[in-house]
C-alpha positions, 0 to 999 in steps of 0.5 A, spaced: 174 498 046 170 496 051 171 497 059 174 491 063 167 491 066 164 490 059 169 484 058 167 481 064 160 481 063 161 478 056 165 473 059 160 471 064 155 471 059 158 466 054 162 462 058 156 459 062 153 457 055 159 454 053 160 450 060 152 448 059 153 445 052 159 441 054 156 438 060 150 436 055 155 433 051 159 429 056 152 427 059 150 424 052 156 420 052 156 417 058 149 415 057 151 412 050 157 408 053 153 406 059 148 403 055 153 399 050 156 396 056 150 394 059 148 391 053 155 387 052 154 385 059 147 383 059 147 379 052 150 373 055 145 372 060 139 374 056 142 368 051 142 363 057 135 365 058 133 364 051 136 357 050 133 355 057 126 356 054 128 353 047 127 346 044 134 343 044 134 342 036 133 350 036 139 351 040 144 351 035 140 353 029 142 359 024 140 364 024 139 364 032 133 365 035 133 371 040 126 371 043 123 364 045 116 365 042 114 358 044 117 357 051 118 350 054 118 351 061 118 344 062 126 345 061 126 347 068 122 341 071 127 337 067 133 340 070 131 339 077 129 332 076 136 330 074 140 326 079 143 329 085 141 336 082 138 338 089 144 335 092 149 339 088 145 346 090 145 344 097 152 343 098 154 349 095 149 353 099 152 349 106 159 350 104 159 357 102 155 359 108 159 355 113 165 359 110 162 366 110 161 365 118 168 362 119 171 368 116 167 373 119 169 370 126 176 369 125 177 376 120 173 380 125 177 378 131 184 379 127 182 385 124 180 388 131 187 386 134 191 389 129 187 395 128 185 397 135 190 393 140 197 395 141 202 389 142 209 388 140 210 386 133 203 389 130 206 392 124 210 386 122 204 382 123 200 387 118 205 387 113 206 379 113 198 380 112 199 384 106 204 380 103 200 374 103 195 378 099 200 378 093 201 370 093 196 367 088 192 362 090 194 357 085 201 357 089 198 354 095 193 349 092 198 343 092 201 344 099 193 345 102 191 338 098 197 334 101 195 337 108 187 335 106 190 328 104 194 327 110 188 328 114 184 324 111 179 329 109 179 328 101 171 328 099 169 331 106 166 337 108 172 339 112 176 339 105 171 344 102 170 349 108 176 349 113 182 351 108 178 358 107 176 359 114 181 364 115 182 370 109 187 375 109 183 379 104 177 379 109 182 381 115 185 387 111 178 390 109 176 390 116 182 393 119 181 399 114 174 399 116 175 398 124 180 404 123 175 409 121 171 408 128 173 414 132 178 413 138 174 418 143 168 412 143 173 407 145 176 411 150 170 413 153 168 405 153 175 404 157 174 409 162 167 406 164 171 399 165 169 396 158 174 390 156 176 389 149 171 383 148 165 388 150 168 394 146 168 389 140 161 386 140 158 392 142 161 398 139 166 395 133 161 390 130 155 394 130 158 400 127 161 396 121 155 392 119 156 394 112 163 392 112 161 385 115 155 384 110 160 386 104 165 381 106 159 376 107 156 377 100 163 377 096 165 371 100 159 367 099 159 369 091 166 367 090 165 360 094 159 359 091 161 359 084 168 356 086 170 350 081 177 348 081 178 347 089 171 343 089 173 339 083 180 336 086 177 335 093 171 331 091 170 324 088 163 322 089 156 325 087 154 326 094 160 331 096 160 335 089 158 342 089 153 346 084 159 348 079 162 341 079 156 338 078 154 342 072 160 340 068 157 333 069 151 335 065 155 336 059 155 329 055 162 326 053 160 320 050 157 323 044 150 322 045 149 330 045 148 335 051 141 338 052 144 345 052 137 347 054 136 343 060 144 345 062 142 353 061 135 352 065 140 348 071 144 354 071 139 359 072 136 355 078 143 355 081 144 363 080 137 364 084 141 365 091 146 369 088 141 374 085 137 374 091 143 376 096 145 381 091 138 385 091 138 384 098 145 386 100 147 391 094 146 397 099 150 394 104 156 392 099 156 400 096 156 402 104 162 397 106 166 399 100 165 406 101 167 406 108 173 401 108 178 407 106 185 405 106 189 408 112 196 406 114 
């Protein structure tokens, strides 16, 4: 029978090998699962690209063609030449950018007041903000639509932009981010005579650039892809946004839908979102990691 030191030596010799073997198995499974999920999520996008480059007669053929051996690039020119296509795209970009700018202004000011200024009822305001996050957006569509109709804003940019200028989600996100700024920095600025607006503009906003850009990115993508609200508040082709305009490319008169042109139109439409994602993905990750939940 070996001594305790011999047992410990044997354990230290065997255990690292077992741990290393388990780690290799775990890493292999992660790679397999990640690869499968990547294929599952990428397959619809690849199928959309393939359809956009096929003749329309081959779109519904069986077996399907998973690679366009003779791509028809003219489908993209046909998509761009459709009536009001550029107008739909411009409307989506204009509305999304306007909403993002408005939300950054209102949400950042509200978040700074709740996170950094002591006033009577601040905690109540914070909890009311949290309660509004639990209300489904569909519940408020009818009263907001009636307000837009009463104001005479139906089929205008005001109806597409104004209801979304304020955002409880963006305010809540920025509150958590603003609370991460060390209090000693704000105290030093106040000792030097800085007022709240100066602190907000010169300290809070620069230190929370990642969170602000994350909010901008998420809201741009959401409102750029929004379909339901623009559908019910727009009536003319000159005011419809891109997702709503795409729905009018699906033929309902029995003449047949040009699916290749429709997919080409969709690919053109997602270019702004892809560009913003590739440019701002670093700030999105930083913003999510820095906005820790803190009461």
